[in-house]
PyMOL Python script that loads the backbone (N, CA, C, O; Angstrom):
from pymol import cmd

cmd.read_pdbstr("""\
ATOM      1  N   MET A   1      63.384 147.782  62.896  1.00  0.00           N
ATOM      2  CA  MET A   1      62.341 148.241  63.560  1.00  0.00           C
ATOM      3  C   MET A   1      62.708 148.704  64.820  1.00  0.00           C
ATOM      4  O   MET A   1      63.348 148.156  65.718  1.00  0.00           O
ATOM      5  N   PRO A   2      62.080 150.054  64.717  1.00  0.00           N
ATOM      6  CA  PRO A   2      62.667 150.887  66.219  1.00  0.00           C
ATOM      7  C   PRO A   2      62.080 149.794  66.982  1.00  0.00           C
ATOM      8  O   PRO A   2      61.316 148.882  66.669  1.00  0.00           O
ATOM      9  N   GLN A   3      63.025 150.367  68.798  1.00  0.00           N
ATOM     10  CA  GLN A   3      62.353 149.059  70.080  1.00  0.00           C
ATOM     11  C   GLN A   3      63.395 149.942  70.962  1.00  0.00           C
ATOM     12  O   GLN A   3      64.566 149.931  70.581  1.00  0.00           O
ATOM     13  N   PRO A   4      63.032 150.768  72.207  1.00  0.00           N
ATOM     14  CA  PRO A   4      63.367 152.140  73.041  1.00  0.00           C
ATOM     15  C   PRO A   4      64.284 150.574  73.582  1.00  0.00           C
ATOM     16  O   PRO A   4      64.072 149.363  73.646  1.00  0.00           O
ATOM     17  N   ILE A   5      65.590 151.747  73.945  1.00  0.00           N
ATOM     18  CA  ILE A   5      66.907 150.512  74.548  1.00  0.00           C
ATOM     19  C   ILE A   5      67.259 151.653  75.585  1.00  0.00           C
ATOM     20  O   ILE A   5      67.197 152.870  75.411  1.00  0.00           O
ATOM     21  N   ASP A   6      67.844 150.581  77.291  1.00  0.00           N
ATOM     22  CA  ASP A   6      68.889 151.717  78.133  1.00  0.00           C
ATOM     23  C   ASP A   6      69.433 151.862  78.042  1.00  0.00           C
ATOM     24  O   ASP A   6      69.638 151.315  76.958  1.00  0.00           O
ATOM     25  N   ARG A   7      70.591 152.481  78.391  1.00  0.00           N
ATOM     26  CA  ARG A   7      71.651 153.397  77.754  1.00  0.00           C
ATOM     27  C   ARG A   7      72.817 152.599  78.352  1.00  0.00           C
ATOM     28  O   ARG A   7      73.965 153.042  78.317  1.00  0.00           O
ATOM     29  N   ASP A   8      72.603 151.779  78.732  1.00  0.00           N
ATOM     30  CA  ASP A   8      73.838 150.665  78.884  1.00  0.00           C
ATOM     31  C   ASP A   8      74.673 149.686  77.823  1.00  0.00           C
ATOM     32  O   ASP A   8      75.823 149.265  77.699  1.00  0.00           O
ATOM     33  N   GLU A   9      72.641 149.519  76.731  1.00  0.00           N
ATOM     34  CA  GLU A   9      72.694 149.079  75.148  1.00  0.00           C
ATOM     35  C   GLU A   9      73.588 150.361  74.560  1.00  0.00           C
ATOM     36  O   GLU A   9      74.691 150.415  74.015  1.00  0.00           O
ATOM     37  N   MET A  10      72.700 151.266  74.887  1.00  0.00           N
ATOM     38  CA  MET A  10      73.602 152.000  73.130  1.00  0.00           C
ATOM     39  C   MET A  10      74.751 152.561  73.354  1.00  0.00           C
ATOM     40  O   MET A  10      75.344 153.208  72.490  1.00  0.00           O
ATOM     41  N   ARG A  11      75.184 152.373  74.532  1.00  0.00           N
ATOM     42  CA  ARG A  11      77.462 152.395  74.589  1.00  0.00           C
ATOM     43  C   ARG A  11      76.715 151.201  74.079  1.00  0.00           C
ATOM     44  O   ARG A  11      76.039 151.491  73.091  1.00  0.00           O
ATOM     45  N   ARG A  12      76.615 149.757  74.504  1.00  0.00           N
ATOM     46  CA  ARG A  12      77.875 148.605  74.105  1.00  0.00           C
ATOM     47  C   ARG A  12      77.572 148.868  72.515  1.00  0.00           C
ATOM     48  O   ARG A  12      78.616 149.004  71.877  1.00  0.00           O
ATOM     49  N   LEU A  13      76.320 148.975  71.698  1.00  0.00           N
ATOM     50  CA  LEU A  13      75.862 149.521  70.845  1.00  0.00           C
ATOM     51  C   LEU A  13      76.809 150.425  69.606  1.00  0.00           C
ATOM     52  O   LEU A  13      77.225 150.193  68.471  1.00  0.00           O
ATOM     53  N   VAL A  14      76.851 151.541  70.563  1.00  0.00           N
ATOM     54  CA  VAL A  14      78.066 152.162  69.327  1.00  0.00           C
ATOM     55  C   VAL A  14      79.406 152.718  70.164  1.00  0.00           C
ATOM     56  O   VAL A  14      80.003 153.790  70.262  1.00  0.00           O
ATOM     57  N   GLY A  15      79.533 151.348  70.715  1.00  0.00           N
ATOM     58  CA  GLY A  15      81.085 150.570  71.180  1.00  0.00           C
ATOM     59  C   GLY A  15      80.832 149.605  69.924  1.00  0.00           C
ATOM     60  O   GLY A  15      81.924 149.218  69.506  1.00  0.00           O
ATOM     61  N   ALA A  16      80.280 149.335  69.540  1.00  0.00           N
ATOM     62  CA  ALA A  16      80.280 147.924  68.212  1.00  0.00           C
ATOM     63  C   ALA A  16      80.535 148.414  66.539  1.00  0.00           C
ATOM     64  O   ALA A  16      81.053 147.885  65.555  1.00  0.00           O
ATOM     65  N   GLY A  17      79.758 149.926  66.874  1.00  0.00           N
ATOM     66  CA  GLY A  17      80.128 150.644  65.162  1.00  0.00           C
ATOM     67  C   GLY A  17      79.629 150.706  65.618  1.00  0.00           C
ATOM     68  O   GLY A  17      80.023 149.894  66.456  1.00  0.00           O
ATOM     69  N   ALA A  18      77.823 151.493  66.382  1.00  0.00           N
ATOM     70  CA  ALA A  18      77.041 151.531  65.267  1.00  0.00           C
ATOM     71  C   ALA A  18      76.769 152.876  65.518  1.00  0.00           C
ATOM     72  O   ALA A  18      77.371 153.302  66.504  1.00  0.00           O
ATOM     73  N   GLN A  19      75.504 154.303  64.499  1.00  0.00           N
ATOM     74  CA  GLN A  19      76.008 155.228  64.132  1.00  0.00           C
ATOM     75  C   GLN A  19      74.878 155.661  65.256  1.00  0.00           C
ATOM     76  O   GLN A  19      73.844 154.996  65.306  1.00  0.00           O
ATOM     77  N   LEU A  20      75.126 157.105  66.431  1.00  0.00           N
ATOM     78  CA  LEU A  20      74.407 157.852  66.495  1.00  0.00           C
ATOM     79  C   LEU A  20      73.843 158.744  66.823  1.00  0.00           C
ATOM     80  O   LEU A  20      74.210 159.092  67.945  1.00  0.00           O
ATOM     81  N   VAL A  21      72.593 159.745  66.148  1.00  0.00           N
ATOM     82  CA  VAL A  21      72.015 160.799  65.671  1.00  0.00           C
ATOM     83  C   VAL A  21      70.750 161.103  67.296  1.00  0.00           C
ATOM     84  O   VAL A  21      69.728 160.510  67.640  1.00  0.00           O
ATOM     85  N   GLU A  22      71.487 162.250  67.881  1.00  0.00           N
ATOM     86  CA  GLU A  22      70.899 163.522  68.377  1.00  0.00           C
ATOM     87  C   GLU A  22      69.549 164.235  67.253  1.00  0.00           C
ATOM     88  O   GLU A  22      69.725 165.189  66.495  1.00  0.00           O
ATOM     89  N   VAL A  23      67.819 163.210  67.486  1.00  0.00           N
ATOM     90  CA  VAL A  23      67.347 164.583  66.303  1.00  0.00           C
ATOM     91  C   VAL A  23      66.688 165.347  67.429  1.00  0.00           C
ATOM     92  O   VAL A  23      65.535 165.342  67.859  1.00  0.00           O
ATOM     93  N   LEU A  24      67.672 165.939  67.737  1.00  0.00           N
ATOM     94  CA  LEU A  24      67.308 167.542  68.717  1.00  0.00           C
ATOM     95  C   LEU A  24      67.043 168.586  68.352  1.00  0.00           C
ATOM     96  O   LEU A  24      68.122 169.101  68.647  1.00  0.00           O
ATOM     97  N   PRO A  25      66.426 169.463  67.892  1.00  0.00           N
ATOM     98  CA  PRO A  25      66.483 170.579  67.227  1.00  0.00           C
ATOM     99  C   PRO A  25      68.255 171.203  67.590  1.00  0.00           C
ATOM    100  O   PRO A  25      68.924 170.984  68.599  1.00  0.00           O
ATOM    101  N   ALA A  26      68.773 172.340  65.864  1.00  0.00           N
ATOM    102  CA  ALA A  26      70.338 172.322  66.579  1.00  0.00           C
ATOM    103  C   ALA A  26      70.604 173.534  67.804  1.00  0.00           C
ATOM    104  O   ALA A  26      71.684 173.544  68.394  1.00  0.00           O
ATOM    105  N   ASN A  27      69.742 174.348  68.066  1.00  0.00           N
ATOM    106  CA  ASN A  27      70.259 174.999  69.471  1.00  0.00           C
ATOM    107  C   ASN A  27      69.748 173.692  70.478  1.00  0.00           C
ATOM    108  O   ASN A  27      69.513 174.217  71.567  1.00  0.00           O
ATOM    109  N   GLU A  28      69.592 172.841  70.532  1.00  0.00           N
ATOM    110  CA  GLU A  28      69.623 172.196  71.850  1.00  0.00           C
ATOM    111  C   GLU A  28      70.601 170.792  71.476  1.00  0.00           C
ATOM    112  O   GLU A  28      70.440 169.914  72.324  1.00  0.00           O
ATOM    113  N   TYR A  29      71.392 170.492  70.584  1.00  0.00           N
ATOM    114  CA  TYR A  29      71.958 169.759  70.080  1.00  0.00           C
ATOM    115  C   TYR A  29      73.659 171.161  70.735  1.00  0.00           C
ATOM    116  O   TYR A  29      74.577 171.027  71.544  1.00  0.00           O
ATOM    117  N   LYS A  30      73.473 171.646  70.336  1.00  0.00           N
ATOM    118  CA  LYS A  30      74.669 172.994  70.840  1.00  0.00           C
ATOM    119  C   LYS A  30      74.629 173.047  72.346  1.00  0.00           C
ATOM    120  O   LYS A  30      75.530 173.704  72.866  1.00  0.00           O
ATOM    121  N   GLU A  31      73.934 172.595  72.974  1.00  0.00           N
ATOM    122  CA  GLU A  31      74.374 173.134  73.878  1.00  0.00           C
ATOM    123  C   GLU A  31      74.550 171.622  74.777  1.00  0.00           C
ATOM    124  O   GLU A  31      75.086 171.683  75.883  1.00  0.00           O
ATOM    125  N   ASP A  32      74.258 170.808  74.449  1.00  0.00           N
ATOM    126  CA  ASP A  32      74.186 169.703  75.374  1.00  0.00           C
ATOM    127  C   ASP A  32      73.873 168.662  74.294  1.00  0.00           C
ATOM    128  O   ASP A  32      72.869 168.857  73.609  1.00  0.00           O
ATOM    129  N   HIS A  33      74.626 167.578  74.071  1.00  0.00           N
ATOM    130  CA  HIS A  33      74.556 166.449  73.667  1.00  0.00           C
ATOM    131  C   HIS A  33      76.133 164.994  73.947  1.00  0.00           C
ATOM    132  O   HIS A  33      77.289 164.924  74.365  1.00  0.00           O
ATOM    133  N   LEU A  34      75.018 164.117  73.340  1.00  0.00           N
ATOM    134  CA  LEU A  34      75.686 163.083  73.754  1.00  0.00           C
ATOM    135  C   LEU A  34      77.482 162.655  72.902  1.00  0.00           C
ATOM    136  O   LEU A  34      77.555 162.570  71.676  1.00  0.00           O
ATOM    137  N   PRO A  35      78.691 162.450  73.775  1.00  0.00           N
ATOM    138  CA  PRO A  35      79.367 162.766  73.168  1.00  0.00           C
ATOM    139  C   PRO A  35      79.523 161.019  72.074  1.00  0.00           C
ATOM    140  O   PRO A  35      79.465 159.810  72.300  1.00  0.00           O
ATOM    141  N   GLY A  36      79.845 162.382  70.310  1.00  0.00           N
ATOM    142  CA  GLY A  36      80.271 161.312  69.215  1.00  0.00           C
ATOM    143  C   GLY A  36      78.927 161.042  68.685  1.00  0.00           C
ATOM    144  O   GLY A  36      78.660 159.965  68.153  1.00  0.00           O
ATOM    145  N   ALA A  37      77.841 162.255  68.854  1.00  0.00           N
ATOM    146  CA  ALA A  37      76.775 161.591  68.493  1.00  0.00           C
ATOM    147  C   ALA A  37      76.536 163.001  67.031  1.00  0.00           C
ATOM    148  O   ALA A  37      76.866 164.187  67.058  1.00  0.00           O
ATOM    149  N   ILE A  38      76.124 162.519  66.364  1.00  0.00           N
ATOM    150  CA  ILE A  38      75.900 162.671  65.087  1.00  0.00           C
ATOM    151  C   ILE A  38      74.251 164.316  64.791  1.00  0.00           C
ATOM    152  O   ILE A  38      73.039 164.216  64.979  1.00  0.00           O
ATOM    153  N   SER A  39      74.692 164.962  64.534  1.00  0.00           N
ATOM    154  CA  SER A  39      73.199 166.499  65.074  1.00  0.00           C
ATOM    155  C   SER A  39      72.509 166.284  63.284  1.00  0.00           C
ATOM    156  O   SER A  39      72.853 166.720  62.185  1.00  0.00           O
ATOM    157  N   MET A  40      71.409 165.390  63.776  1.00  0.00           N
ATOM    158  CA  MET A  40      70.412 165.421  62.725  1.00  0.00           C
ATOM    159  C   MET A  40      68.779 165.691  62.780  1.00  0.00           C
ATOM    160  O   MET A  40      67.953 164.823  62.499  1.00  0.00           O
ATOM    161  N   PRO A  41      68.420 167.180  63.231  1.00  0.00           N
ATOM    162  CA  PRO A  41      66.762 167.530  64.026  1.00  0.00           C
ATOM    163  C   PRO A  41      65.964 166.638  63.190  1.00  0.00           C
ATOM    164  O   PRO A  41      66.037 166.465  61.973  1.00  0.00           O
ATOM    165  N   LEU A  42      65.412 166.256  63.802  1.00  0.00           N
ATOM    166  CA  LEU A  42      64.270 165.589  63.319  1.00  0.00           C
ATOM    167  C   LEU A  42      63.257 165.994  61.860  1.00  0.00           C
ATOM    168  O   LEU A  42      62.636 165.234  61.118  1.00  0.00           O
ATOM    169  N   ARG A  43      63.419 167.725  61.822  1.00  0.00           N
ATOM    170  CA  ARG A  43      62.954 167.927  60.711  1.00  0.00           C
ATOM    171  C   ARG A  43      63.036 167.775  58.770  1.00  0.00           C
ATOM    172  O   ARG A  43      62.345 167.790  57.751  1.00  0.00           O
ATOM    173  N   ARG A  44      64.959 167.579  59.480  1.00  0.00           N
ATOM    174  CA  ARG A  44      66.188 167.343  58.844  1.00  0.00           C
ATOM    175  C   ARG A  44      65.937 166.373  57.935  1.00  0.00           C
ATOM    176  O   ARG A  44      65.835 166.455  56.711  1.00  0.00           O
ATOM    177  N   LEU A  45      65.789 164.787  59.180  1.00  0.00           N
ATOM    178  CA  LEU A  45      66.471 163.618  59.212  1.00  0.00           C
ATOM    179  C   LEU A  45      65.360 162.537  57.809  1.00  0.00           C
ATOM    180  O   LEU A  45      65.612 161.348  57.610  1.00  0.00           O
ATOM    181  N   GLU A  46      64.567 163.065  57.277  1.00  0.00           N
ATOM    182  CA  GLU A  46      64.068 162.003  55.332  1.00  0.00           C
ATOM    183  C   GLU A  46      65.019 162.877  54.699  1.00  0.00           C
ATOM    184  O   GLU A  46      65.869 162.258  54.058  1.00  0.00           O
ATOM    185  N   LYS A  47      65.161 164.441  54.682  1.00  0.00           N
ATOM    186  CA  LYS A  47      66.233 165.163  54.266  1.00  0.00           C
ATOM    187  C   LYS A  47      67.539 164.079  53.723  1.00  0.00           C
ATOM    188  O   LYS A  47      67.989 163.716  52.636  1.00  0.00           O
ATOM    189  N   GLU A  48      67.729 163.908  54.685  1.00  0.00           N
ATOM    190  CA  GLU A  48      69.252 163.985  55.326  1.00  0.00           C
ATOM    191  C   GLU A  48      70.336 162.543  55.299  1.00  0.00           C
ATOM    192  O   GLU A  48      71.462 162.610  54.804  1.00  0.00           O
ATOM    193  N   ALA A  49      70.002 161.790  55.664  1.00  0.00           N
ATOM    194  CA  ALA A  49      69.652 160.574  55.850  1.00  0.00           C
ATOM    195  C   ALA A  49      70.299 159.713  55.181  1.00  0.00           C
ATOM    196  O   ALA A  49      71.501 159.497  55.333  1.00  0.00           O
ATOM    197  N   ARG A  50      69.730 159.268  54.559  1.00  0.00           N
ATOM    198  CA  ARG A  50      70.659 159.582  52.843  1.00  0.00           C
ATOM    199  C   ARG A  50      72.134 159.425  52.424  1.00  0.00           C
ATOM    200  O   ARG A  50      73.020 159.005  51.680  1.00  0.00           O
ATOM    201  N   SER A  51      71.861 159.837  53.079  1.00  0.00           N
ATOM    202  CA  SER A  51      73.421 160.556  52.290  1.00  0.00           C
ATOM    203  C   SER A  51      74.044 161.198  53.147  1.00  0.00           C
ATOM    204  O   SER A  51      74.855 161.980  52.651  1.00  0.00           O
ATOM    205  N   SER A  52      73.972 161.186  54.942  1.00  0.00           N
ATOM    206  CA  SER A  52      75.040 161.241  56.083  1.00  0.00           C
ATOM    207  C   SER A  52      74.995 160.157  55.975  1.00  0.00           C
ATOM    208  O   SER A  52      75.765 159.650  55.159  1.00  0.00           O
ATOM    209  N   LEU A  53      74.184 159.390  56.652  1.00  0.00           N
ATOM    210  CA  LEU A  53      74.489 157.425  57.022  1.00  0.00           C
ATOM    211  C   LEU A  53      74.681 156.304  56.415  1.00  0.00           C
ATOM    212  O   LEU A  53      73.994 155.921  55.468  1.00  0.00           O
ATOM    213  N   ASP A  54      75.375 155.852  56.777  1.00  0.00           N
ATOM    214  CA  ASP A  54      75.965 154.864  55.938  1.00  0.00           C
ATOM    215  C   ASP A  54      75.092 153.428  56.343  1.00  0.00           C
ATOM    216  O   ASP A  54      75.198 152.769  57.376  1.00  0.00           O
ATOM    217  N   ARG A  55      74.513 153.270  55.582  1.00  0.00           N
ATOM    218  CA  ARG A  55      73.450 152.312  56.005  1.00  0.00           C
ATOM    219  C   ARG A  55      73.579 150.154  56.106  1.00  0.00           C
ATOM    220  O   ARG A  55      72.774 149.240  55.931  1.00  0.00           O
ATOM    221  N   GLY A  56      75.362 150.268  56.556  1.00  0.00           N
ATOM    222  CA  GLY A  56      75.758 149.362  56.432  1.00  0.00           C
ATOM    223  C   GLY A  56      75.908 148.823  57.813  1.00  0.00           C
ATOM    224  O   GLY A  56      76.083 147.711  58.310  1.00  0.00           O
ATOM    225  N   ARG A  57      75.748 150.255  58.313  1.00  0.00           N
ATOM    226  CA  ARG A  57      76.031 150.197  60.592  1.00  0.00           C
ATOM    227  C   ARG A  57      74.436 150.173  61.154  1.00  0.00           C
ATOM    228  O   ARG A  57      73.527 150.393  60.353  1.00  0.00           O
ATOM    229  N   PRO A  58      74.160 149.905  62.519  1.00  0.00           N
ATOM    230  CA  PRO A  58      73.042 150.145  63.203  1.00  0.00           C
ATOM    231  C   PRO A  58      72.834 151.776  63.639  1.00  0.00           C
ATOM    232  O   PRO A  58      73.641 152.398  64.330  1.00  0.00           O
ATOM    233  N   LEU A  59      72.358 151.985  63.429  1.00  0.00           N
ATOM    234  CA  LEU A  59      71.589 153.621  64.369  1.00  0.00           C
ATOM    235  C   LEU A  59      70.909 153.154  65.397  1.00  0.00           C
ATOM    236  O   LEU A  59      70.037 152.308  65.596  1.00  0.00           O
ATOM    237  N   VAL A  60      71.887 154.365  66.354  1.00  0.00           N
ATOM    238  CA  VAL A  60      70.944 154.643  67.322  1.00  0.00           C
ATOM    239  C   VAL A  60      69.971 156.104  67.724  1.00  0.00           C
ATOM    240  O   VAL A  60      70.537 156.871  68.503  1.00  0.00           O
ATOM    241  N   VAL A  61      68.897 156.422  67.357  1.00  0.00           N
ATOM    242  CA  VAL A  61      68.970 157.647  67.751  1.00  0.00           C
ATOM    243  C   VAL A  61      67.837 158.020  68.906  1.00  0.00           C
ATOM    244  O   VAL A  61      66.725 157.555  69.153  1.00  0.00           O
ATOM    245  N   TYR A  62      68.579 159.001  69.456  1.00  0.00           N
ATOM    246  CA  TYR A  62      67.705 159.748  70.378  1.00  0.00           C
ATOM    247  C   TYR A  62      67.432 160.845  70.515  1.00  0.00           C
ATOM    248  O   TYR A  62      68.249 161.720  70.231  1.00  0.00           O
ATOM    249  N   CYS A  63      66.181 161.137  70.997  1.00  0.00           N
ATOM    250  CA  CYS A  63      65.860 161.995  71.496  1.00  0.00           C
ATOM    251  C   CYS A  63      65.511 162.708  72.856  1.00  0.00           C
ATOM    252  O   CYS A  63      64.749 162.198  73.677  1.00  0.00           O
ATOM    253  N   TRP A  64      65.999 163.678  72.996  1.00  0.00           N
ATOM    254  CA  TRP A  64      65.939 163.630  74.696  1.00  0.00           C
ATOM    255  C   TRP A  64      63.921 164.184  75.501  1.00  0.00           C
ATOM    256  O   TRP A  64      63.477 165.307  75.741  1.00  0.00           O
ATOM    257  N   ASP A  65      63.657 163.626  75.568  1.00  0.00           N
ATOM    258  CA  ASP A  65      61.573 164.559  75.315  1.00  0.00           C
ATOM    259  C   ASP A  65      61.768 164.537  77.068  1.00  0.00           C
ATOM    260  O   ASP A  65      62.123 163.530  77.681  1.00  0.00           O
ATOM    261  N   SER A  66      61.494 165.699  77.630  1.00  0.00           N
ATOM    262  CA  SER A  66      61.030 165.683  78.698  1.00  0.00           C
ATOM    263  C   SER A  66      59.677 165.792  79.878  1.00  0.00           C
ATOM    264  O   SER A  66      59.631 166.132  81.060  1.00  0.00           O
ATOM    265  N   ALA A  67      58.281 165.149  78.532  1.00  0.00           N
ATOM    266  CA  ALA A  67      56.798 165.316  78.122  1.00  0.00           C
ATOM    267  C   ALA A  67      57.172 164.342  79.780  1.00  0.00           C
ATOM    268  O   ALA A  67      56.246 163.889  80.453  1.00  0.00           O
TER     269      ALA A  67
END
""", "prot")
cmd.dss("prot")
cmd.show_as("cartoon", "prot")
cmd.util.cbc("prot")
cmd.orient("prot")
């Protein structure tokens, strides 16, 4: 079940082996992204997630929203 986490929890999870996925558009990911993050734009997430992500590892999904 998705739940919001803070920066410290994100660092802890990634440090423990979680996958970090940024769902930003590709051009925004290229401009600036979190170190070690996988780029998987939201439009491609459903199509690519099964073949690209490890189901045995936790997943942290990140999307910056300026609104």
